[in-house]
C-alpha angles and dihedrals in degrees: 000000000000124000123193139158118249131196121203119194134190096183116153117221125224106270124217122201116212114225133167109300095003148343139290128213132176111252096186142325123213141175116263133170108300097004148337129311123203125201115211132190119219114200114191127210091205140013118277147096133273139177118223113195125205091242088065089070133060140161134214116210121219090260091056102259111144120208129183122222113274105188135014135198145157117261130015139298114011094008097108105098109129140049097255143011123233107209127196102197140186129209113272095003116115115225119200122221133165134219121197120212121196108230130161093203123066102225123194089207138025116218089212140005106199119212113185089336093307118116130238101192133216100004117184118231119211121217089242142355111299095009120123114256116254110266116233114243110253114257114248110261117232117255094230132004124187117205122192113191137128122338094336139055114213128206115196115204141163090035116182122196113232136183124298096020097304128139130193116208141167111244122206112198120199126177114263116245 
C-alpha cells in the first residue's frame, strides 16, 4: 500500500488574445453605476495606431445574458465616454483602455469577456475600481473518492477544500486486480 498527498487545482491562467499587431488581456473588471467596466491592456509587437470599437467587445453574465460594449475610453474609471478608442502604440509598451457594459445585475464573475469574438473565460468582477475581486467560496471536497484506472486503484480520503478550487487529499493506492 502506498500513501501520498495530492493537490488538485482549478486555477485559471491569465488569457491573452492575439490581435493584429499585438495582444489584449483583461487587467480588471469592476462594478460601476449602471454596469460593469473592464480595463484592458493592449501590448503591441510593433509601432502603429489602431481603433478599437465598443462592438468588438462583449460580456456574458453567469446566467447567460450577452451584452455588447457601450462606451470606450483610454485610462481607468470614468474614462469610457465614446464609441471607440484610437490608440497610438509602441512595440512592447502596454496601453490601457476601458470598455463599459450596461448591466442591471452586479455580477462578481463574468462567464466570458469577448474580445474580437475570442473568449476570455471566468473573469472576476470587483465591487469597485481597485478593489480585490470577491473570492469564490471553495467547493466542498468529497469525503472519499475511488478512482479505478491503470495498474492501481486510488482511494482519496481526508480531503480538505482549499483556496481557488483546490483540494488536498490522502491517496491510498492498491494494485488493480
